[in-house]
C-alpha positions, 0 to 999 in steps of 0.5 A, spaced: 479 833 650 473 835 654 473 843 656 471 840 664 477 835 664 482 841 662 479 845 668 480 840 672 487 839 671 488 846 671 486 847 678 489 841 680 496 844 677 495 851 680 492 849 687 498 850 692 497 858 689 491 859 691 488 862 697 487 859 704 481 853 704 474 856 705 469 855 710 462 854 709 455 854 712 449 850 710 441 851 710 435 849 707 433 853 701 428 858 701 421 858 697 424 863 692 430 859 691 426 852 690 421 856 685 427 857 681 432 851 682 435 850 676 437 857 675 441 856 681 443 849 680 446 850 673 450 856 676 454 851 681 461 851 680 461 845 676 455 847 672 450 842 676 447 836 674 441 833 671 441 828 677 440 835 682 435 838 677 428 840 679 425 835 675 429 829 678 427 831 684 419 831 682 421 824 680 424 822 686 419 825 691 415 821 694 418 814 691 420 812 698 425 819 698 423 825 701 427 831 697 430 837 701 433 843 698 440 845 701 445 851 700 452 851 701 455 857 702 462 860 702 465 867 701 465 868 694 460 861 692 454 858 693 452 852 691 445 848 691 444 841 692 439 836 691 439 831 698 435 825 698 433 822 704 430 816 708 429 814 715 430 807 717 428 804 724 434 804 729 439 807 724 435 814 723 436 818 717 441 817 711 442 823 706 444 822 699 447 828 696 446 825 688 452 828 684 454 833 689 456 836 693 458 841 687 464 845 689 469 848 685 476 843 687 476 836 692 479 841 697 473 844 699 469 837 700 472 837 707 469 844 709 462 843 706 462 836 709 463 839 716 458 844 715 452 839 712 454 835 719 453 841 723 447 844 720 444 836 720 445 836 728 443 844 729 436 841 726 436 835 730 435 831 724 438 825 726 442 824 720 447 818 721 451 818 714 451 823 708 452 819 702 456 823 697 459 822 689 461 829 687 463 830 680 470 830 680 475 827 677 479 821 680 486 824 680 491 822 685 490 830 689 482 829 688 484 822 692 488 826 697 483 831 699 478 826 699 482 822 705 483 828 708 475 830 709 475 823 712 470 820 707 469 813 707 468 809 700 462 806 698 460 802 692 458 807 686 450 808 684 450 812 678 452 809 671 456 815 669 461 815 674 465 813 669 463 816 662 465 818 656 465 827 655 465 830 648 467 837 648 461 839 644 463 847 644 466 848 637 462 849 630 459 842 628 464 842 623 470 842 629 466 837 633 465 832 627 472 832 625 475 831 632 470 824 633 474 818 630 474 816 623 470 810 624 464 814 627 465 819 621 465 814 616 458 810 620 455 817 620 456 818 613 455 811 610 448 812 614 446 818 611 448 816 603 443 810 604 437 814 606 437 813 614 433 819 617 433 821 624 427 823 627 425 827 633 419 826 636 414 829 642 413 827 648 407 822 650 405 815 651 406 812 644 413 815 644 415 813 651 413 806 649 417 806 643 423 807 647 421 803 652 421 796 648 427 798 644 430 798 652 427 792 653 430 789 647 437 791 648 437 789 655 434 782 654 439 781 649 446 784 652 444 784 659 448 790 661 444 795 665 438 794 670 431 796 667 426 800 671 419 800 670 415 803 664 412 808 669 418 809 672 421 812 666 414 815 664 415 819 669 421 821 669 421 823 661 415 827 663 418 832 668 424 834 664 420 834 657 415 838 661 421 843 663 423 843 656 429 839 658 428 832 654 429 830 647 427 824 643 431 821 637 429 815 632 430 811 626 426 807 623 426 801 620 421 797 615 416 802 619 418 800 625 422 804 631 429 800 631 434 805 635 431 811 640 435 816 644 432 820 650 438 826 651 437 831 656 440 839 656 441 842 662 444 848 663 451 847 659 451 840 659 447 835 655 446 828 658 445 821 653 441 818 658 436 813 656 437 809 649 436 802 645 435 799 639 433 793 635 438 787 635 440 784 627 438 791 624 440 792 616 441 799 616 449 800 618 451 807 622 444 808 625 446 808 632 452 813 631 447 818 626 442 818 632 448 820 636 450 825 631 443 829 630 442 829 638 449 832 638 447 838 633 440 839 637 444 840 644 448 844 640 443 848 638 440 849 645 446 852 648 450 846 651 457 845 650 459 838 653 455 832 652 455 826 656 455 819 654 453 817 660 456 810 662 462 806 660 467 801 664 472 805 668 478 808 664 482 802 665 478 796 663 475 800 657 477 794 653 476 788 657 471 784 654 468 781 660 466 788 663 458 788 662 459 795 659 464 793 654 460 794 648 457 801 650 464 803 652 466 801 645 461 805 641 461 811 646 469 811 645 468 812 638 466 819 639 471 820 644 476 817 646 477 820 653 474 815 658 473 820 665 473 816 671 470 820 677 471 819 684 465 816 685 461 814 691 463 815 699 460 816 706 461 821 710 460 819 718 456 822 723 454 816 727 460 811 727 455 806 730 450 807 726 454 806 720 457 799 722 451 797 723 449 800 716 454 797 712 455 790 716 448 788 713 443 794 715 443 796 708 442 790 704 437 787 708 433 794 708 434 795 700 431 788 700 426 789 704 424 796 700 424 793 693 420 787 694 415 793 697 415 797 692 418 794 685 423 799 684 430 800 685 433 803 691 437 808 689 
């Protein structure tokens, strides 16, 4: 069981014995805090998320989004959160607290979001809705706290709102024993048959190799949409430039056949991007790539490995789900699928939010995609 899952369960069991709910204040980060953003984010109550990082802020800034750096403060607790902002005619501004707010428990959401709203109003920022997706596991208690906070369910955005998390805090031997016999056998066979994983440096040759593998996978399986090459190249550059990006490949007949990009961010590792050629001869090559990535993430101090995207737990064996194949592969490393609460709207202007949800978002997303050629979120 992931250490993070156990932590969430312990909080749920002891909540009635905790201190009264805290009050939060909100402010924009100082120049010094922005300069040291990753240090602050990785010290958040849940350890932050790579989508709150300085690298991701650089990726999104100027791509139709304005990036803001928001600090939530309560006695004994600070939380640093990336805010993506878009402005629309008539509606005003939409705030997207991507993978945030990062609070210790769902019970803190109400006070944290009230502080965000009060701050936005005090600065006359004309925010009509705050979109949130906190990394809080979707327990029954969390759902009650979300309802108490007045949040309105919105479609999920991120691929890892349901995901497979592997605890890699133990030794490599212990982690290897913890994964399924199917995964262990695949890794051992790949090693016996001479399959080797190569770590490659950042740069156009590496980027094109992985992008081509990703396109091959999408064309064959249609599991997830593929952004433009330029988007991925910038994304990979930003993380690699900060020492947070890692490429892993195996080759078949002299050409890349499986590739993966894995991010180390604080104590969390995330298998962000990957692809492979179809009808390969090497058995177990994909499992070996993941195993070598896991071992490297351990060396870099990570204690949790996020396989980044599966069907929800209730549909993990549903063959009609578009992520079924990915889910089967990823849960060969860890059987437990973790469902986070997903995406919600915190409404500041009910009228403008109604315009947004009743057709405004759909129209504006279509216009922006046609204008930029990029995905909206």
